[in-house]
C-alpha positions, 0 to 999 in steps of 0.5 A: 500500500502507498502511504505518503504525507506532507509534514508541517514543514512541508517535507514529503514523507514516504512511509510503509511504501514500496514505490515500485508497486504504485503508478505516479497517479496512485502516489499523487492521489494518495498524497492529495487524499491523505493530506486533504489538499488539492492537486494545485496546492501540491503543485505549488508546494513542489514549485516552492521546493524546486524553484521551477514553474510547473503548468497544471497541464504538464503535471497532469500529462506526466501523471497519465503517462506515468512519467514523473521523476522523483529526486 
């Protein structure tokens, strides 16, 4: 099972998870649902961490193609 959450200092935490068992969409869906945030809010948080702008359409396309990169 995929369990992801964002702590109070806005760090992405992976717990009890074999990331290879989940698609990118599943990971994002769990992250959004568990933290009660929107996908747009998640994108803004990622933008703050990476200092790069991410268009919503690009993010969505990467999810559907299962083409996200995790650093």
